[in-house]
PDB file of N, H, CA, C and O in Angstrom:
ATOM      1  N   MET A   1     -59.910  -4.919 -84.960  1.00  0.00           N
ATOM      2  CA  MET A   1     -61.112  -4.371 -84.398  1.00  0.00           C
ATOM      3  C   MET A   1     -61.006  -2.855 -84.288  1.00  0.00           C
ATOM      4  O   MET A   1     -61.957  -2.143 -84.612  1.00  0.00           O
ATOM      5  N   VAL A   2     -59.881  -2.365 -83.845  1.00  0.00           N
ATOM      6  H   VAL A   2     -59.109  -2.944 -83.583  1.00  0.00           H
ATOM      7  CA  VAL A   2     -59.697  -0.927 -83.684  1.00  0.00           C
ATOM      8  C   VAL A   2     -59.816  -0.214 -85.023  1.00  0.00           C
ATOM      9  O   VAL A   2     -60.529   0.782 -85.143  1.00  0.00           O
ATOM     10  N   VAL A   3     -59.123  -0.721 -86.015  1.00  0.00           N
ATOM     11  H   VAL A   3     -58.544  -1.530 -85.917  1.00  0.00           H
ATOM     12  CA  VAL A   3     -59.146  -0.102 -87.345  1.00  0.00           C
ATOM     13  C   VAL A   3     -60.552  -0.132 -87.923  1.00  0.00           C
ATOM     14  O   VAL A   3     -61.026   0.876 -88.446  1.00  0.00           O
ATOM     15  N   ARG A   4     -61.212  -1.254 -87.838  1.00  0.00           N
ATOM     16  H   ARG A   4     -60.826  -2.073 -87.413  1.00  0.00           H
ATOM     17  CA  ARG A   4     -62.577  -1.345 -88.384  1.00  0.00           C
ATOM     18  C   ARG A   4     -63.545  -0.424 -87.659  1.00  0.00           C
ATOM     19  O   ARG A   4     -64.426   0.157 -88.292  1.00  0.00           O
ATOM     20  N   ARG A   5     -63.404  -0.278 -86.344  1.00  0.00           N
ATOM     21  H   ARG A   5     -62.688  -0.751 -85.830  1.00  0.00           H
ATOM     22  CA  ARG A   5     -64.279   0.614 -85.585  1.00  0.00           C
ATOM     23  C   ARG A   5     -64.092   2.049 -86.050  1.00  0.00           C
ATOM     24  O   ARG A   5     -65.069   2.767 -86.263  1.00  0.00           O
ATOM     25  N   ILE A   6     -62.850   2.469 -86.208  1.00  0.00           N
ATOM     26  H   ILE A   6     -62.056   1.887 -86.035  1.00  0.00           H
ATOM     27  CA  ILE A   6     -62.587   3.841 -86.639  1.00  0.00           C
ATOM     28  C   ILE A   6     -63.082   4.057 -88.063  1.00  0.00           C
ATOM     29  O   ILE A   6     -63.638   5.112 -88.367  1.00  0.00           O
ATOM     30  N   GLN A   7     -62.891   3.080 -88.937  1.00  0.00           N
ATOM     31  H   GLN A   7     -62.439   2.223 -88.691  1.00  0.00           H
ATOM     32  CA  GLN A   7     -63.415   3.193 -90.305  1.00  0.00           C
ATOM     33  C   GLN A   7     -64.936   3.309 -90.293  1.00  0.00           C
ATOM     34  O   GLN A   7     -65.502   4.113 -91.033  1.00  0.00           O
ATOM     35  N   THR A   8     -65.597   2.517 -89.462  1.00  0.00           N
ATOM     36  H   THR A   8     -65.137   1.864 -88.860  1.00  0.00           H
ATOM     37  CA  THR A   8     -67.054   2.555 -89.369  1.00  0.00           C
ATOM     38  C   THR A   8     -67.526   3.899 -88.841  1.00  0.00           C
ATOM     39  O   THR A   8     -68.477   4.479 -89.366  1.00  0.00           O
ATOM     40  N   TRP A   9     -66.865   4.392 -87.806  1.00  0.00           N
ATOM     41  H   TRP A   9     -66.093   3.921 -87.379  1.00  0.00           H
ATOM     42  CA  TRP A   9     -67.222   5.711 -87.280  1.00  0.00           C
ATOM     43  C   TRP A   9     -67.087   6.768 -88.356  1.00  0.00           C
ATOM     44  O   TRP A   9     -67.979   7.596 -88.541  1.00  0.00           O
ATOM     45  N   HIS A  10     -65.974   6.740 -89.063  1.00  0.00           N
ATOM     46  H   HIS A  10     -65.249   6.067 -88.913  1.00  0.00           H
ATOM     47  CA  HIS A  10     -65.734   7.751 -90.096  1.00  0.00           C
ATOM     48  C   HIS A  10     -66.813   7.677 -91.173  1.00  0.00           C
ATOM     49  O   HIS A  10     -67.352   8.706 -91.581  1.00  0.00           O
ATOM     50  N   ALA A  11     -67.129   6.483 -91.631  1.00  0.00           N
ATOM     51  H   ALA A  11     -66.691   5.647 -91.300  1.00  0.00           H
ATOM     52  CA  ALA A  11     -68.149   6.313 -92.672  1.00  0.00           C
ATOM     53  C   ALA A  11     -69.525   6.787 -92.212  1.00  0.00           C
ATOM     54  O   ALA A  11     -70.325   7.267 -93.015  1.00  0.00           O
ATOM     55  N   ALA A  12     -69.793   6.648 -90.919  1.00  0.00           N
ATOM     56  H   ALA A  12     -69.143   6.257 -90.266  1.00  0.00           H
ATOM     57  CA  ALA A  12     -71.088   7.045 -90.360  1.00  0.00           C
ATOM     58  C   ALA A  12     -71.128   8.520 -89.975  1.00  0.00           C
ATOM     59  O   ALA A  12     -72.163   9.023 -89.538  1.00  0.00           O
ATOM     60  N   GLY A  13     -70.011   9.206 -90.136  1.00  0.00           N
ATOM     61  H   GLY A  13     -69.171   8.798 -90.492  1.00  0.00           H
ATOM     62  CA  GLY A  13     -69.966  10.619 -89.789  1.00  0.00           C
ATOM     63  C   GLY A  13     -69.826  10.897 -88.307  1.00  0.00           C
ATOM     64  O   GLY A  13     -70.077  12.011 -87.847  1.00  0.00           O
ATOM     65  N   VAL A  14     -69.421   9.875 -87.557  1.00  0.00           N
ATOM     66  H   VAL A  14     -69.217   8.970 -87.931  1.00  0.00           H
ATOM     67  CA  VAL A  14     -69.222  10.023 -86.114  1.00  0.00           C
ATOM     68  C   VAL A  14     -67.945  10.837 -85.883  1.00  0.00           C
ATOM     69  O   VAL A  14     -66.976  10.696 -86.629  1.00  0.00           O
ATOM     70  N   ASN A  15     -67.943  11.677 -84.864  1.00  0.00           N
ATOM     71  H   ASN A  15     -68.730  11.792 -84.258  1.00  0.00           H
ATOM     72  CA  ASN A  15     -66.761  12.452 -84.509  1.00  0.00           C
ATOM     73  C   ASN A  15     -65.744  11.503 -83.862  1.00  0.00           C
ATOM     74  O   ASN A  15     -65.838  11.186 -82.676  1.00  0.00           O
ATOM     75  N   VAL A  16     -64.785  11.065 -84.655  1.00  0.00           N
ATOM     76  H   VAL A  16     -64.709  11.322 -85.618  1.00  0.00           H
ATOM     77  CA  VAL A  16     -63.782  10.106 -84.181  1.00  0.00           C
ATOM     78  C   VAL A  16     -62.975  10.706 -83.040  1.00  0.00           C
ATOM     79  O   VAL A  16     -62.699  10.028 -82.050  1.00  0.00           O
ATOM     80  N   ASP A  17     -62.598  11.961 -83.171  1.00  0.00           N
ATOM     81  H   ASP A  17     -62.822  12.512 -83.975  1.00  0.00           H
ATOM     82  CA  ASP A  17     -61.790  12.597 -82.124  1.00  0.00           C
ATOM     83  C   ASP A  17     -62.500  12.576 -80.774  1.00  0.00           C
ATOM     84  O   ASP A  17     -61.866  12.383 -79.737  1.00  0.00           O
ATOM     85  N   ALA A  18     -63.803  12.771 -80.793  1.00  0.00           N
ATOM     86  H   ALA A  18     -64.318  12.927 -81.636  1.00  0.00           H
ATOM     87  CA  ALA A  18     -64.569  12.802 -79.551  1.00  0.00           C
ATOM     88  C   ALA A  18     -64.768  11.411 -78.951  1.00  0.00           C
ATOM     89  O   ALA A  18     -65.070  11.289 -77.764  1.00  0.00           O
ATOM     90  N   ASN A  19     -64.604  10.379 -79.746  1.00  0.00           N
ATOM     91  H   ASN A  19     -64.358  10.479 -80.711  1.00  0.00           H
ATOM     92  CA  ASN A  19     -64.874   9.017 -79.277  1.00  0.00           C
ATOM     93  C   ASN A  19     -63.642   8.151 -79.091  1.00  0.00           C
ATOM     94  O   ASN A  19     -63.743   7.034 -78.584  1.00  0.00           O
ATOM     95  N   ILE A  20     -62.483   8.648 -79.493  1.00  0.00           N
ATOM     96  H   ILE A  20     -62.401   9.556 -79.905  1.00  0.00           H
ATOM     97  CA  ILE A  20     -61.283   7.823 -79.437  1.00  0.00           C
ATOM     98  C   ILE A  20     -60.913   7.456 -77.993  1.00  0.00           C
ATOM     99  O   ILE A  20     -60.392   6.368 -77.746  1.00  0.00           O
ATOM    100  N   ALA A  21     -61.177   8.352 -77.049  1.00  0.00           N
ATOM    101  H   ALA A  21     -61.600   9.235 -77.250  1.00  0.00           H
ATOM    102  CA  ALA A  21     -60.876   8.044 -75.639  1.00  0.00           C
ATOM    103  C   ALA A  21     -61.744   6.899 -75.130  1.00  0.00           C
ATOM    104  O   ALA A  21     -61.291   6.086 -74.324  1.00  0.00           O
ATOM    105  N   VAL A  22     -62.973   6.834 -75.590  1.00  0.00           N
ATOM    106  H   VAL A  22     -63.341   7.494 -76.245  1.00  0.00           H
ATOM    107  CA  VAL A  22     -63.867   5.741 -75.192  1.00  0.00           C
ATOM    108  C   VAL A  22     -63.311   4.411 -75.694  1.00  0.00           C
ATOM    109  O   VAL A  22     -63.293   3.419 -74.965  1.00  0.00           O
ATOM    110  N   LEU A  23     -62.862   4.404 -76.939  1.00  0.00           N
ATOM    111  H   LEU A  23     -62.877   5.209 -77.531  1.00  0.00           H
ATOM    112  CA  LEU A  23     -62.288   3.188 -77.520  1.00  0.00           C
ATOM    113  C   LEU A  23     -61.025   2.774 -76.763  1.00  0.00           C
ATOM    114  O   LEU A  23     -60.833   1.595 -76.466  1.00  0.00           O
ATOM    115  N   ALA A  24     -60.175   3.738 -76.455  1.00  0.00           N
ATOM    116  H   ALA A  24     -60.331   4.696 -76.696  1.00  0.00           H
ATOM    117  CA  ALA A  24     -58.944   3.438 -75.712  1.00  0.00           C
ATOM    118  C   ALA A  24     -59.268   2.845 -74.340  1.00  0.00           C
ATOM    119  O   ALA A  24     -58.633   1.883 -73.908  1.00  0.00           O
ATOM    120  N   THR A  25     -60.252   3.419 -73.667  1.00  0.00           N
ATOM    121  H   THR A  25     -60.767   4.200 -74.019  1.00  0.00           H
ATOM    122  CA  THR A  25     -60.656   2.921 -72.349  1.00  0.00           C
ATOM    123  C   THR A  25     -61.211   1.507 -72.458  1.00  0.00           C
ATOM    124  O   THR A  25     -60.895   0.646 -71.636  1.00  0.00           O
ATOM    125  N   TYR A  26     -62.035   1.269 -73.466  1.00  0.00           N
ATOM    126  H   TYR A  26     -62.292   1.968 -74.134  1.00  0.00           H
ATOM    127  CA  TYR A  26     -62.599  -0.065 -73.687  1.00  0.00           C
ATOM    128  C   TYR A  26     -61.491  -1.115 -73.833  1.00  0.00           C
ATOM    129  O   TYR A  26     -61.616  -2.242 -73.356  1.00  0.00           O
ATOM    130  N   LEU A  27     -60.416  -0.717 -74.499  1.00  0.00           N
ATOM    131  H   LEU A  27     -60.315   0.199 -74.887  1.00  0.00           H
ATOM    132  CA  LEU A  27     -59.308  -1.639 -74.731  1.00  0.00           C
ATOM    133  C   LEU A  27     -58.365  -1.744 -73.531  1.00  0.00           C
ATOM    134  O   LEU A  27     -57.433  -2.549 -73.539  1.00  0.00           O
ATOM    135  N   GLY A  28     -58.611  -0.924 -72.495  1.00  0.00           N
ATOM    136  H   GLY A  28     -59.368  -0.271 -72.489  1.00  0.00           H
ATOM    137  CA  GLY A  28     -57.808  -0.994 -71.289  1.00  0.00           C
ATOM    138  C   GLY A  28     -56.589  -0.099 -71.285  1.00  0.00           C
ATOM    139  O   GLY A  28     -55.712  -0.261 -70.437  1.00  0.00           O
ATOM    140  N   HIS A  29     -56.511   0.845 -72.215  1.00  0.00           N
ATOM    141  H   HIS A  29     -57.224   0.976 -72.904  1.00  0.00           H
ATOM    142  CA  HIS A  29     -55.377   1.757 -72.254  1.00  0.00           C
ATOM    143  C   HIS A  29     -55.616   2.925 -71.302  1.00  0.00           C
ATOM    144  O   HIS A  29     -56.715   3.477 -71.238  1.00  0.00           O
ATOM    145  N   VAL A  30     -54.590   3.284 -70.577  1.00  0.00           N
ATOM    146  H   VAL A  30     -53.698   2.835 -70.629  1.00  0.00           H
ATOM    147  CA  VAL A  30     -54.674   4.421 -69.659  1.00  0.00           C
ATOM    148  C   VAL A  30     -54.558   5.723 -70.451  1.00  0.00           C
ATOM    149  O   VAL A  30     -55.237   6.704 -70.146  1.00  0.00           O
ATOM    150  N   GLU A  31     -53.716   5.729 -71.446  1.00  0.00           N
ATOM    151  H   GLU A  31     -53.164   4.933 -71.694  1.00  0.00           H
ATOM    152  CA  GLU A  31     -53.477   6.910 -72.279  1.00  0.00           C
ATOM    153  C   GLU A  31     -54.003   6.665 -73.691  1.00  0.00           C
ATOM    154  O   GLU A  31     -53.824   5.584 -74.251  1.00  0.00           O
ATOM    155  N   VAL A  32     -54.652   7.677 -74.259  1.00  0.00           N
ATOM    156  H   VAL A  32     -54.797   8.556 -73.804  1.00  0.00           H
ATOM    157  CA  VAL A  32     -55.156   7.556 -75.629  1.00  0.00           C
ATOM    158  C   VAL A  32     -54.011   7.310 -76.597  1.00  0.00           C
ATOM    159  O   VAL A  32     -54.168   6.570 -77.568  1.00  0.00           O
ATOM    160  N   ARG A  33     -52.873   7.917 -76.346  1.00  0.00           N
ATOM    161  H   ARG A  33     -52.745   8.518 -75.557  1.00  0.00           H
ATOM    162  CA  ARG A  33     -51.737   7.751 -77.266  1.00  0.00           C
ATOM    163  C   ARG A  33     -51.317   6.285 -77.403  1.00  0.00           C
ATOM    164  O   ARG A  33     -50.718   5.908 -78.409  1.00  0.00           O
ATOM    165  N   ASP A  34     -51.626   5.456 -76.400  1.00  0.00           N
ATOM    166  H   ASP A  34     -52.113   5.763 -75.582  1.00  0.00           H
ATOM    167  CA  ASP A  34     -51.291   4.036 -76.491  1.00  0.00           C
ATOM    168  C   ASP A  34     -52.122   3.310 -77.545  1.00  0.00           C
ATOM    169  O   ASP A  34     -51.763   2.216 -77.981  1.00  0.00           O
ATOM    170  N   LEU A  35     -53.207   3.909 -77.941  1.00  0.00           N
ATOM    171  H   LEU A  35     -53.498   4.798 -77.587  1.00  0.00           H
ATOM    172  CA  LEU A  35     -54.077   3.319 -78.957  1.00  0.00           C
ATOM    173  C   LEU A  35     -53.506   3.478 -80.365  1.00  0.00           C
ATOM    174  O   LEU A  35     -53.781   2.658 -81.241  1.00  0.00           O
ATOM    175  N   TYR A  36     -52.724   4.510 -80.583  1.00  0.00           N
ATOM    176  H   TYR A  36     -52.500   5.176 -79.871  1.00  0.00           H
ATOM    177  CA  TYR A  36     -52.317   4.856 -81.936  1.00  0.00           C
ATOM    178  C   TYR A  36     -51.378   3.848 -82.584  1.00  0.00           C
ATOM    179  O   TYR A  36     -51.260   3.832 -83.809  1.00  0.00           O
ATOM    180  N   TRP A  37     -50.716   3.017 -81.813  1.00  0.00           N
ATOM    181  H   TRP A  37     -50.812   3.029 -80.817  1.00  0.00           H
ATOM    182  CA  TRP A  37     -49.850   2.027 -82.450  1.00  0.00           C
ATOM    183  C   TRP A  37     -50.662   1.028 -83.262  1.00  0.00           C
ATOM    184  O   TRP A  37     -50.136   0.425 -84.198  1.00  0.00           O
ATOM    185  N   TYR A  38     -51.946   0.841 -82.919  1.00  0.00           N
ATOM    186  H   TYR A  38     -52.374   1.331 -82.159  1.00  0.00           H
ATOM    187  CA  TYR A  38     -52.806  -0.044 -83.715  1.00  0.00           C
ATOM    188  C   TYR A  38     -52.997   0.510 -85.124  1.00  0.00           C
ATOM    189  O   TYR A  38     -53.247  -0.236 -86.071  1.00  0.00           O
ATOM    190  N   LEU A  39     -52.877   1.808 -85.243  1.00  0.00           N
ATOM    191  H   LEU A  39     -52.674   2.414 -84.474  1.00  0.00           H
ATOM    192  CA  LEU A  39     -53.254   2.483 -86.481  1.00  0.00           C
ATOM    193  C   LEU A  39     -52.103   2.657 -87.462  1.00  0.00           C
ATOM    194  O   LEU A  39     -52.329   3.016 -88.618  1.00  0.00           O
ATOM    195  N   SER A  40     -50.895   2.413 -87.029  1.00  0.00           N
ATOM    196  H   SER A  40     -50.711   2.122 -86.090  1.00  0.00           H
ATOM    197  CA  SER A  40     -49.755   2.654 -87.904  1.00  0.00           C
ATOM    198  C   SER A  40     -49.745   1.678 -89.071  1.00  0.00           C
ATOM    199  O   SER A  40     -50.063   0.497 -88.931  1.00  0.00           O
ATOM    200  N   ALA A  41     -49.373   2.208 -90.212  1.00  0.00           N
ATOM    201  H   ALA A  41     -49.114   3.167 -90.326  1.00  0.00           H
ATOM    202  CA  ALA A  41     -49.218   1.420 -91.442  1.00  0.00           C
ATOM    203  C   ALA A  41     -50.509   0.764 -91.925  1.00  0.00           C
ATOM    204  O   ALA A  41     -50.479  -0.330 -92.488  1.00  0.00           O
ATOM    205  N   VAL A  42     -51.622   1.420 -91.707  1.00  0.00           N
ATOM    206  H   VAL A  42     -51.646   2.309 -91.249  1.00  0.00           H
ATOM    207  CA  VAL A  42     -52.903   0.929 -92.230  1.00  0.00           C
ATOM    208  C   VAL A  42     -53.310   1.875 -93.354  1.00  0.00           C
ATOM    209  O   VAL A  42     -53.799   2.973 -93.086  1.00  0.00           O
ATOM    210  N   PRO A  43     -53.116   1.467 -94.609  1.00  0.00           N
ATOM    211  CA  PRO A  43     -53.346   2.366 -95.737  1.00  0.00           C
ATOM    212  C   PRO A  43     -54.739   3.003 -95.763  1.00  0.00           C
ATOM    213  O   PRO A  43     -54.875   4.175 -96.115  1.00  0.00           O
ATOM    214  N   GLU A  44     -55.756   2.253 -95.400  1.00  0.00           N
ATOM    215  H   GLU A  44     -55.646   1.301 -95.114  1.00  0.00           H
ATOM    216  CA  GLU A  44     -57.112   2.801 -95.429  1.00  0.00           C
ATOM    217  C   GLU A  44     -57.260   3.972 -94.461  1.00  0.00           C
ATOM    218  O   GLU A  44     -57.884   4.981 -94.787  1.00  0.00           O
ATOM    219  N   LEU A  45     -56.687   3.831 -93.280  1.00  0.00           N
ATOM    220  H   LEU A  45     -56.180   3.010 -93.015  1.00  0.00           H
ATOM    221  CA  LEU A  45     -56.768   4.916 -92.299  1.00  0.00           C
ATOM    222  C   LEU A  45     -55.871   6.082 -92.690  1.00  0.00           C
ATOM    223  O   LEU A  45     -56.216   7.236 -92.437  1.00  0.00           O
ATOM    224  N   MET A  46     -54.743   5.804 -93.293  1.00  0.00           N
ATOM    225  H   MET A  46     -54.462   4.867 -93.498  1.00  0.00           H
ATOM    226  CA  MET A  46     -53.872   6.888 -93.735  1.00  0.00           C
ATOM    227  C   MET A  46     -54.568   7.732 -94.801  1.00  0.00           C
ATOM    228  O   MET A  46     -54.382   8.948 -94.849  1.00  0.00           O
ATOM    229  N   GLY A  47     -55.370   7.091 -95.656  1.00  0.00           N
ATOM    230  H   GLY A  47     -55.521   6.103 -95.617  1.00  0.00           H
ATOM    231  CA  GLY A  47     -56.157   7.819 -96.653  1.00  0.00           C
ATOM    232  C   GLY A  47     -57.194   8.712 -96.000  1.00  0.00           C
ATOM    233  O   GLY A  47     -57.397   9.847 -96.431  1.00  0.00           O
ATOM    234  N   ILE A  48     -57.850   8.211 -94.968  1.00  0.00           N
ATOM    235  H   ILE A  48     -57.685   7.289 -94.618  1.00  0.00           H
ATOM    236  CA  ILE A  48     -58.851   8.996 -94.232  1.00  0.00           C
ATOM    237  C   ILE A  48     -58.175  10.187 -93.570  1.00  0.00           C
ATOM    238  O   ILE A  48     -58.671  11.312 -93.648  1.00  0.00           O
ATOM    239  N   VAL A  49     -57.050   9.942 -92.920  1.00  0.00           N
ATOM    240  H   VAL A  49     -56.647   9.028 -92.856  1.00  0.00           H
ATOM    241  CA  VAL A  49     -56.332  11.016 -92.239  1.00  0.00           C
ATOM    242  C   VAL A  49     -55.867  12.067 -93.243  1.00  0.00           C
ATOM    243  O   VAL A  49     -55.981  13.265 -92.984  1.00  0.00           O
ATOM    244  N   ALA A  50     -55.350  11.631 -94.374  1.00  0.00           N
ATOM    245  H   ALA A  50     -55.257  10.658 -94.585  1.00  0.00           H
ATOM    246  CA  ALA A  50     -54.881  12.581 -95.385  1.00  0.00           C
ATOM    247  C   ALA A  50     -56.027  13.444 -95.900  1.00  0.00           C
ATOM    248  O   ALA A  50     -55.860  14.651 -96.076  1.00  0.00           O
ATOM    249  N   ALA A  51     -57.177  12.845 -96.142  1.00  0.00           N
ATOM    250  H   ALA A  51     -57.313  11.864 -95.999  1.00  0.00           H
ATOM    251  CA  ALA A  51     -58.335  13.606 -96.623  1.00  0.00           C
ATOM    252  C   ALA A  51     -58.814  14.593 -95.570  1.00  0.00           C
ATOM    253  O   ALA A  51     -59.168  15.725 -95.899  1.00  0.00           O
ATOM    254  N   ARG A  52     -58.830  14.181 -94.318  1.00  0.00           N
ATOM    255  H   ARG A  52     -58.543  13.262 -94.051  1.00  0.00           H
ATOM    256  CA  ARG A  52     -59.254  15.086 -93.232  1.00  0.00           C
ATOM    257  C   ARG A  52     -58.285  16.243 -93.084  1.00  0.00           C
ATOM    258  O   ARG A  52     -58.704  17.383 -92.879  1.00  0.00           O
ATOM    259  N   PHE A  53     -56.986  15.961 -93.185  1.00  0.00           N
ATOM    260  H   PHE A  53     -56.646  15.035 -93.351  1.00  0.00           H
ATOM    261  CA  PHE A  53     -56.020  17.042 -93.071  1.00  0.00           C
ATOM    262  C   PHE A  53     -56.138  18.003 -94.243  1.00  0.00           C
ATOM    263  O   PHE A  53     -56.049  19.218 -94.064  1.00  0.00           O
ATOM    264  N   GLU A  54     -56.337  17.472 -95.429  1.00  0.00           N
ATOM    265  H   GLU A  54     -56.410  16.485 -95.574  1.00  0.00           H
ATOM    266  CA  GLU A  54     -56.487  18.325 -96.609  1.00  0.00           C
ATOM    267  C   GLU A  54     -57.688  19.263 -96.450  1.00  0.00           C
ATOM    268  O   GLU A  54     -57.593  20.452 -96.755  1.00  0.00           O
ATOM    269  N   ALA A  55     -58.807  18.731 -95.977  1.00  0.00           N
ATOM    270  H   ALA A  55     -58.884  17.765 -95.729  1.00  0.00           H
ATOM    271  CA  ALA A  55     -59.994  19.560 -95.741  1.00  0.00           C
ATOM    272  C   ALA A  55     -59.722  20.598 -94.664  1.00  0.00           C
ATOM    273  O   ALA A  55     -60.141  21.749 -94.787  1.00  0.00           O
ATOM    274  N   PHE A  56     -59.019  20.196 -93.608  1.00  0.00           N
ATOM    275  H   PHE A  56     -58.678  19.261 -93.508  1.00  0.00           H
ATOM    276  CA  PHE A  56     -58.664  21.131 -92.542  1.00  0.00           C
ATOM    277  C   PHE A  56     -57.783  22.252 -93.083  1.00  0.00           C
ATOM    278  O   PHE A  56     -58.019  23.429 -92.810  1.00  0.00           O
ATOM    279  N   ALA A  57     -56.773  21.876 -93.847  1.00  0.00           N
ATOM    280  H   ALA A  57     -56.581  20.920 -94.069  1.00  0.00           H
ATOM    281  CA  ALA A  57     -55.827  22.860 -94.365  1.00  0.00           C
ATOM    282  C   ALA A  57     -56.510  23.853 -95.301  1.00  0.00           C
ATOM    283  O   ALA A  57     -56.174  25.037 -95.296  1.00  0.00           O
ATOM    284  N   GLU A  58     -57.452  23.390 -96.091  1.00  0.00           N
ATOM    285  H   GLU A  58     -57.725  22.428 -96.095  1.00  0.00           H
ATOM    286  CA  GLU A  58     -58.158  24.274 -97.019  1.00  0.00           C
ATOM    287  C   GLU A  58     -59.043  25.259 -96.276  1.00  0.00           C
ATOM    288  O   GLU A  58     -59.271  26.367 -96.762  1.00  0.00           O
ATOM    289  N   ASN A  59     -59.549  24.877 -95.103  1.00  0.00           N
ATOM    290  H   ASN A  59     -59.364  23.977 -94.708  1.00  0.00           H
ATOM    291  CA  ASN A  59     -60.447  25.735 -94.332  1.00  0.00           C
ATOM    292  C   ASN A  59     -59.738  26.524 -93.238  1.00  0.00           C
ATOM    293  O   ASN A  59     -60.360  27.337 -92.555  1.00  0.00           O
ATOM    294  N   ALA A  60     -58.453  26.291 -93.071  1.00  0.00           N
ATOM    295  H   ALA A  60     -57.947  25.631 -93.626  1.00  0.00           H
ATOM    296  CA  ALA A  60     -57.694  27.007 -92.035  1.00  0.00           C
ATOM    297  C   ALA A  60     -57.531  28.473 -92.422  1.00  0.00           C
ATOM    298  O   ALA A  60     -57.439  28.793 -93.607  1.00  0.00           O
ATOM    299  N   PRO A  61     -57.495  29.358 -91.442  1.00  0.00           N
ATOM    300  CA  PRO A  61     -57.259  30.769 -91.755  1.00  0.00           C
ATOM    301  C   PRO A  61     -55.969  30.926 -92.554  1.00  0.00           C
ATOM    302  O   PRO A  61     -54.917  30.429 -92.153  1.00  0.00           O
ATOM    303  N   GLY A  62     -56.054  31.595 -93.647  1.00  0.00           N
ATOM    304  H   GLY A  62     -56.909  31.999 -93.973  1.00  0.00           H
ATOM    305  CA  GLY A  62     -54.889  31.763 -94.510  1.00  0.00           C
ATOM    306  C   GLY A  62     -54.729  30.653 -95.531  1.00  0.00           C
ATOM    307  O   GLY A  62     -54.020  30.818 -96.524  1.00  0.00           O
ATOM    308  N   GLY A  63     -55.386  29.520 -95.296  1.00  0.00           N
ATOM    309  H   GLY A  63     -55.962  29.386 -94.490  1.00  0.00           H
ATOM    310  CA  GLY A  63     -55.363  28.402 -96.226  1.00  0.00           C
ATOM    311  C   GLY A  63     -53.960  27.884 -96.489  1.00  0.00           C
ATOM    312  O   GLY A  63     -52.973  28.457 -96.027  1.00  0.00           O
ATOM    313  N   VAL A  64     -53.890  26.812 -97.223  1.00  0.00           N
ATOM    314  H   VAL A  64     -54.692  26.347 -97.598  1.00  0.00           H
ATOM    315  CA  VAL A  64     -52.632  26.219 -97.636  1.00  0.00           C
ATOM    316  C   VAL A  64     -52.675  26.097 -99.136  1.00  0.00           C
ATOM    317  O   VAL A  64     -53.626  25.548 -99.691  1.00  0.00           O
ATOM    318  N   SER A  65     -51.666  26.599 -99.795  1.00  0.00           N
ATOM    319  H   SER A  65     -50.893  27.045 -99.344  1.00  0.00           H
ATOM    320  CA  SER A  65     -51.657  26.567-101.262  1.00  0.00           C
ATOM    321  C   SER A  65     -51.029  25.311-101.773  1.00  0.00           C
ATOM    322  O   SER A  65     -50.936  25.116-102.985  1.00  0.00           O
TER     323      SER A  65
END
């Protein structure tokens, strides 16, 4: 459920970072970091994260070569 929700948010253009605390609270986690174990080793999410980081790095001051 967690992985599918994040994939759906990403596909819909929802700000995942702004909503991750809501998801963690819904699941009963006190800390957002407790949510991240759901996400480990999920290839689809790793692809999303890699693409987001690549876009971030290209737009960062000084860029990344």
